[in-house]
C-alpha positions in Angstrom: -10.3 21.2 7.3 -12.0 18.5 5.5 -14.6 16.0 6.6 -14.4 12.3 6.5 -10.5 12.2 5.9 -8.6 9.8 8.2 -6.6 11.8 10.7 -3.5 9.9 9.7 -3.5 11.5 6.2 -1.2 14.4 5.6 -1.8 17.0 3.0 0.9 15.7 0.9 -0.2 12.2 0.9 -3.9 13.2 0.0 -2.3 15.4 -2.9 -0.3 12.4 -4.0 -3.2 9.9 -3.8 -5.2 12.3 -6.0 -2.4 13.0 -8.4 -1.6 9.4 -9.3 -3.9 7.6 -11.7 -5.4 4.0 -12.6 -2.4 1.5 -12.5 -0.2 3.4 -10.4 1.9 1.6 -7.9 2.1 2.2 -4.2 4.1 1.0 -1.6 3.4 1.4 2.1 6.9 0.8 3.8 7.9 -0.2 7.2 10.1 1.9 9.1 13.3 0.1 8.2 12.7 0.7 4.4 14.9 3.3 2.7 12.3 5.1 0.6 14.9 7.1 -1.4 15.9 3.8 -3.1 12.5 3.1 -4.4 10.2 4.5 -7.0 10.9 6.2 -10.4 12.5 9.6 -10.8 9.2 11.4 -10.4 7.8 9.2 -7.7 6.1 10.8 -4.8 8.0 9.9 -1.5 6.0 10.8 1.6 7.0 10.3 5.3 4.3 9.6 7.8 6.4 8.9 10.9 4.8 7.6 14.0 2.0 5.9 12.1 1.9 2.2 11.5 1.4 0.5 8.4 -2.0 -0.9 9.0 -3.5 2.5 10.0 -2.1 4.1 6.6 -3.5 1.0 4.7 -7.0 1.4 6.2 -7.0 5.0 5.4 -5.8 4.6 1.8 -8.4 1.9 1.1 -11.2 4.4 2.3 -9.9 6.8 -0.4 -8.9 5.0 -3.6 -10.1 2.0 -5.5 -8.1 -0.9 -6.0 -7.1 -2.0 -9.7 -9.3 -4.9 -10.9 -7.6 -5.2 -14.3 -4.9 -7.3 -12.6 -5.2 -10.4 -10.2 -2.8 -9.1 -7.6 -3.4 -5.4 -6.7 -2.4 -6.1 -3.1 0.9 -7.8 -2.5 3.1 -8.8 0.5 6.7 -10.0 0.4 7.2 -13.5 1.9 9.7 -13.6 4.7 12.9 -15.8 4.3 15.2 -17.5 6.4 12.7 -19.0 8.6 11.7 -15.5 9.9 8.0 -15.9 11.2 5.2 -13.9 9.6 5.0 -10.4 11.4 2.0 -9.5 13.4 1.0 -6.6 11.0 0.2 -9.0 8.2 -3.0 -10.1 10.2 -3.9 -6.5 10.5 -3.4 -6.1 6.7 -5.5 -9.1 5.8 -8.2 -8.0 8.1 -8.3 -4.4 6.7 -8.3 -5.6 3.2 -11.0 -8.3 3.7 -13.2 -5.6 5.5 -12.7 -3.2 2.8 -15.2 -2.2 -0.1 -12.5 -3.0 -2.5 -12.0 -6.7 -1.3 -14.3 -8.2 -4.1 -11.7 -7.1 -6.6 -9.2 -9.4 -5.3 -10.3 -12.9 -6.6 -7.2 -14.7 -4.9 -7.0 -12.2 -1.9 -3.7 -10.7 -0.9 -0.7 -12.2 -3.0 2.3 -13.3 -1.0 5.3 -13.1 -3.4 9.0 -14.1 -2.9 11.5 -11.4 -2.4 12.7 -11.0 -6.0 9.1 -11.0 -7.5 7.8 -8.6 -4.9 10.5 -6.1 -5.1 10.6 -6.4 -9.1 8.3 -3.4 -9.2 10.6 -1.3 -6.8 11.7 1.1 -9.7 8.2 1.5 -11.1 6.5 2.7 -7.9 4.7 6.0 -8.3 4.1 6.6 -4.5 6.4 5.4 -1.7 5.1 6.0 1.8 7.4 5.7 4.8 5.6 4.8 8.0 6.6 4.1 11.5 5.7 0.5 11.3 7.9 -1.5 13.5 7.3 -5.1 12.1 10.1 -6.2 9.7 8.5 -7.3 6.5 5.8 -4.8 7.2 5.8 -3.6 3.5 2.7 -3.8 1.4 2.0 -3.0 -2.3 -1.2 -1.7 -3.8 -2.1 -0.9 -7.4 -4.7 2.0 -7.8 -7.7 1.3 -9.8 -10.6 3.3 -11.4 -13.7 4.8 -10.0 -16.6 3.7 -12.2 -19.9 5.4 -13.2 -22.6 3.7 -11.1 -25.0 1.7 -13.2 
């Protein structure tokens, strides 16, 4: 057993987070998303059934740095056809804002239209299926580097 690891983290998810490197693209998907259609051929695809997207996001941000070489290392897909923003977005915003990684997001979370958000779908290195029930509960992260303390 390991200390200080969030209880929602499975061994497979921990292994994948450790294996991917700087610039790796991660998608936390809602329960409606077909993760088998996302990611490149060697992408990690992990199922964390019964756990919501917010819980997984919080756990991941405790373990990995966000990429500060780009302006939008956290992205959400805008809803369309007048669909209201899902409740989980507020949770995502609060988690990101309260994380130690927030300073790396000069513009906060980026909200992109459908084609722009999903343009990275074949480049994903890690795709996580959650039990998130909110439609449009997907969130993209890009992993950064841990720097030597100065």
